[in-house]
C-alpha positions as CSV (number, residue, x, y, z in Angstrom):
1,M,4.7,-9.7,16.5
2,R,1.8,-7.3,16.4
3,V,0.4,-6.2,13.0
4,S,-2.0,-3.5,11.9
5,F,-3.2,-4.4,8.4
6,F,-5.3,-2.0,6.3
7,F,-6.9,-1.9,2.8
8,P,-8.9,0.7,0.9
9,A,-12.5,0.2,0.1
10,Y,-13.6,1.9,-3.2
11,N,-15.8,0.0,-5.6
12,D,-14.9,-3.2,-3.7
13,E,-18.2,-4.2,-2.1
14,A,-17.9,-7.8,-3.4
15,T,-14.4,-8.4,-2.0
16,I,-14.4,-6.6,1.4
17,E,-15.8,-9.4,3.4
18,P,-13.8,-12.3,1.9
19,L,-10.6,-10.3,2.1
20,A,-11.2,-9.3,5.7
21,R,-12.0,-12.9,6.8
22,L,-8.9,-14.3,4.9
23,L,-6.7,-11.7,6.4
24,D,-8.0,-12.5,9.9
25,Q,-7.1,-16.2,9.4
26,V,-3.6,-15.5,8.1
27,L,-2.8,-12.9,10.7
28,A,-4.2,-15.0,13.6
29,A,-1.9,-17.8,12.6
30,E,1.2,-15.6,12.3
31,C,0.9,-12.8,14.9
32,D,0.5,-12.3,18.6
33,Q,-2.0,-9.5,18.0
34,H,-3.6,-8.0,14.9
35,E,-6.1,-5.5,13.7
36,I,-7.7,-5.0,10.3
37,L,-8.5,-1.4,9.2
38,I,-10.9,-0.8,6.2
39,I,-10.5,2.7,4.8
40,D,-13.7,3.7,3.1
41,D,-12.8,6.3,0.5
42,A,-16.4,7.3,-0.3
43,G,-16.9,5.3,-3.4
44,P,-20.2,5.2,-5.4
45,D,-21.1,1.6,-4.4
46,R,-22.0,0.0,-1.1
47,S,-18.4,-0.5,0.1
48,G,-18.8,1.6,3.2
49,E,-22.1,-0.2,4.2
50,V,-20.5,-3.6,3.7
51,A,-17.4,-2.6,5.7
52,D,-19.6,-1.5,8.6
53,R,-21.4,-4.8,8.6
54,V,-18.1,-6.8,8.5
55,A,-16.8,-4.7,11.4
56,A,-20.0,-5.4,13.4
57,E,-19.3,-9.2,13.0
58,M,-15.5,-9.2,13.4
59,A,-14.0,-7.8,16.6
60,C,-10.6,-7.2,14.9
61,V,-12.0,-5.0,12.2
62,K,-12.4,-1.2,12.3
63,V,-13.7,1.0,9.6
64,I,-12.5,4.6,8.9
65,H,-14.8,6.6,6.6
66,H,-13.7,9.4,4.4
67,T,-16.6,11.9,4.0
68,H,-15.6,12.4,0.3
69,N,-13.2,10.7,-2.1
70,L,-9.7,11.8,-1.2
71,G,-7.6,9.4,-3.4
72,Y,-5.2,6.6,-2.8
73,G,-2.5,8.7,-1.2
74,R,-4.8,9.9,1.5
75,V,-6.1,6.4,2.1
76,L,-2.5,5.3,2.8
77,L,-2.0,8.3,5.1
78,T,-5.2,7.5,7.0
79,G,-4.2,3.8,7.3
80,L,-0.8,4.7,8.6
81,R,-2.1,7.2,11.1
82,H,-4.8,4.9,12.5
83,S,-2.6,1.8,12.8
84,R,-1.9,1.0,16.5
85,F,0.7,-1.7,16.3
86,E,4.4,-1.6,15.5
87,W,4.1,-3.5,12.1
88,I,1.9,-2.0,9.5
89,G,0.8,-3.9,6.4
90,F,-1.5,-3.0,3.5
91,T,-2.9,-4.3,0.2
92,D,-5.6,-3.3,-2.2
93,G,-9.2,-4.1,-1.5
94,D,-9.8,-5.9,-4.8
95,M,-8.1,-9.1,-3.9
96,Q,-5.6,-9.0,-6.8
97,Y,-2.9,-9.9,-4.3
98,D,-3.1,-13.2,-2.4
99,V,-2.8,-12.4,1.3
100,R,-2.1,-16.0,2.0
101,E,1.5,-15.1,0.9
102,L,1.8,-12.7,3.8
103,P,4.0,-15.1,5.7
104,R,6.7,-14.5,3.1
105,L,6.8,-10.8,4.1
106,I,6.5,-11.6,7.8
107,E,9.5,-14.0,7.6
108,Q,11.7,-11.1,6.3
109,A,10.4,-8.7,8.9
110,R,11.4,-11.2,11.6
111,A,14.8,-11.5,10.0
112,G,15.5,-7.8,10.5
113,A,14.0,-5.9,7.6
114,D,12.5,-2.4,8.4
115,A,10.2,-2.7,5.4
116,V,9.2,-5.6,3.1
117,V,8.0,-4.8,-0.4
118,G,6.3,-7.2,-2.7
119,Y,7.2,-7.3,-6.4
120,K,4.9,-8.9,-8.9
121,T,6.4,-11.9,-10.7
122,E,3.7,-11.4,-13.4
123,R,1.1,-8.7,-13.9
124,A,-2.5,-9.4,-14.5
125,D,-3.0,-6.0,-16.2
126,G,-3.4,-4.7,-19.7
127,F,-0.6,-3.6,-21.9
128,G,-1.0,0.1,-21.0
129,R,-0.8,-0.4,-17.3
130,R,2.3,-2.7,-17.7
131,L,4.0,-0.1,-19.9
132,T,3.4,2.8,-17.6
133,S,4.4,0.8,-14.5
134,G,7.6,-0.2,-16.2
135,L,8.4,3.4,-17.1
136,Y,7.5,4.6,-13.6
137,N,9.6,2.0,-11.8
138,G,12.5,2.6,-14.2
139,A,12.4,6.3,-13.5
140,I,12.4,5.7,-9.7
141,R,15.4,3.5,-10.0
142,L,17.2,5.9,-12.3
143,L,16.3,9.3,-10.8
144,L,16.0,8.4,-7.1
145,G,18.4,5.5,-6.9
146,L,15.8,3.7,-4.7
147,G,16.5,0.3,-6.3
148,L,12.9,-1.1,-6.0
149,R,11.8,-3.4,-8.7
150,D,8.1,-2.7,-8.2
151,A,7.5,0.4,-6.1
152,D,3.8,0.5,-6.9
153,C,3.1,-3.1,-5.7
154,A,0.3,-2.8,-3.2
155,F,1.5,-5.5,-0.9
156,K,3.8,-4.2,1.8
157,L,4.7,-4.7,5.4
158,M,6.5,-1.9,7.3
159,H,7.7,-1.2,10.8
160,R,6.3,2.1,12.0
161,R,9.8,3.5,12.7
162,I,9.9,4.0,8.9
163,F,7.4,6.8,9.5
164,D,8.8,8.3,12.6
165,G,8.7,12.1,12.0
166,F,7.6,11.6,8.4
167,T,5.4,14.3,6.9
168,P,4.7,14.1,3.2
169,S,6.0,17.0,1.3
170,V,2.9,17.0,-1.0
171,D,-0.7,16.1,-0.4
172,Y,-0.4,13.0,-2.6
173,R,-3.5,11.6,-4.3
174,E,-1.4,8.5,-5.4
175,A,0.9,6.0,-3.8
176,F,4.0,8.1,-4.3
177,L,3.7,8.9,-0.6
178,L,5.4,5.6,0.2
179,V,8.2,6.2,-2.3
180,E,9.0,9.4,-0.5
181,A,8.8,7.7,2.9
182,F,11.1,4.8,1.7
183,Y,13.5,7.3,0.1
184,K,13.9,9.2,3.3
185,A,14.1,6.0,5.4
186,R,16.8,4.6,3.2
187,L,18.8,7.8,3.6
188,A,18.5,7.2,7.3
189,G,19.8,3.6,7.0
190,A,16.6,1.6,6.8
191,R,16.8,-1.9,5.4
192,I,14.2,-2.5,2.7
193,V,13.8,-6.1,1.4
194,E,11.8,-7.3,-1.6
195,V,9.9,-10.6,-2.0
196,P,8.1,-12.0,-5.0
197,V,4.3,-12.1,-4.8
198,S,1.5,-13.2,-7.1
199,H,-0.8,-10.9,-9.0
200,R,-4.1,-12.0,-10.4
201,A,-7.0,-10.5,-12.3
202,R,-9.5,-8.5,-10.3
203,P,-12.3,-11.0,-9.4
204,H,-15.1,-8.4,-9.4
205,G,-15.7,-5.0,-11.1
206,V,-13.3,-2.8,-12.9
207,S,-10.3,-1.0,-11.5
208,N,-10.5,2.8,-11.4
209,C,-7.1,3.4,-9.9
210,F,-5.3,4.2,-13.1
211,T,-5.9,7.0,-15.6
212,W,-3.5,9.0,-17.8
213,R,-4.1,11.9,-15.4
214,T,-2.8,9.7,-12.6
215,A,0.2,8.8,-14.8
216,R,1.0,12.5,-15.4
217,R,0.8,13.2,-11.7
218,M,3.1,10.3,-10.9
219,A,5.6,11.5,-13.5
220,W,5.5,15.0,-11.8
221,Y,6.0,13.5,-8.4
222,T,9.0,11.5,-9.6
223,T,10.6,14.5,-11.3
224,R,10.0,16.7,-8.3
225,A,11.5,14.2,-5.9
226,A,14.6,13.8,-8.1
227,V,15.1,17.5,-8.3
228,F,14.5,18.4,-4.7
229,G,15.9,15.1,-3.3
230,R,18.8,13.7,-5.2
231,L,19.9,16.9,-7.1
232,L,19.4,19.6,-4.5
233,G,19.6,17.5,-1.4
234,A,16.5,19.3,0.0
235,F,14.1,16.3,-0.1
236,R,14.5,15.4,3.6
């Protein structure tokens, strides 16, 4: 198995190196070949500088810099487009997910899954984030029929055939890009498997990924997908 694994770097200067080194250990033990991509989304801290230093010390690491902040959706698209190998994994750069659990995802991939999606058994988030996540995931199940327990879990492993011919219908700033990709892949018969994963408090800094503006955009993306996809059959 050959795996390209990427993570975003935005206000994550303290976790970039330990995450990259831990990923290297896990992937080296599980895979024939691997690469680690760090997507620098032009944050206000030293994430880009730290990522470049790590890449200079680790041959398996490559850094892609955004010239200005483009948002999480573009980070995902950059990671997908720059990944070389047939399996593509990603997580967040803040180490809230324990990448030592990656073998759980790899086991399902080897068993025939086209995509393996983590779902958090417990959330290390505040009440507001847990509430909006519950509403969001419920809406995806109800309106799109996708059936994922935790669509926004940032710990996934996907075969690149999921993205064959895939072009996002919107320039997403959020992770809904993968919901659209999975929706279209499932229509084409893809097998998507879920596995439980741990979630822990961010060890450094404060997350900036969630705002109420983000929640409004995600609600719009979900409604739009339901109308153009499930209702009109035009979301292909």
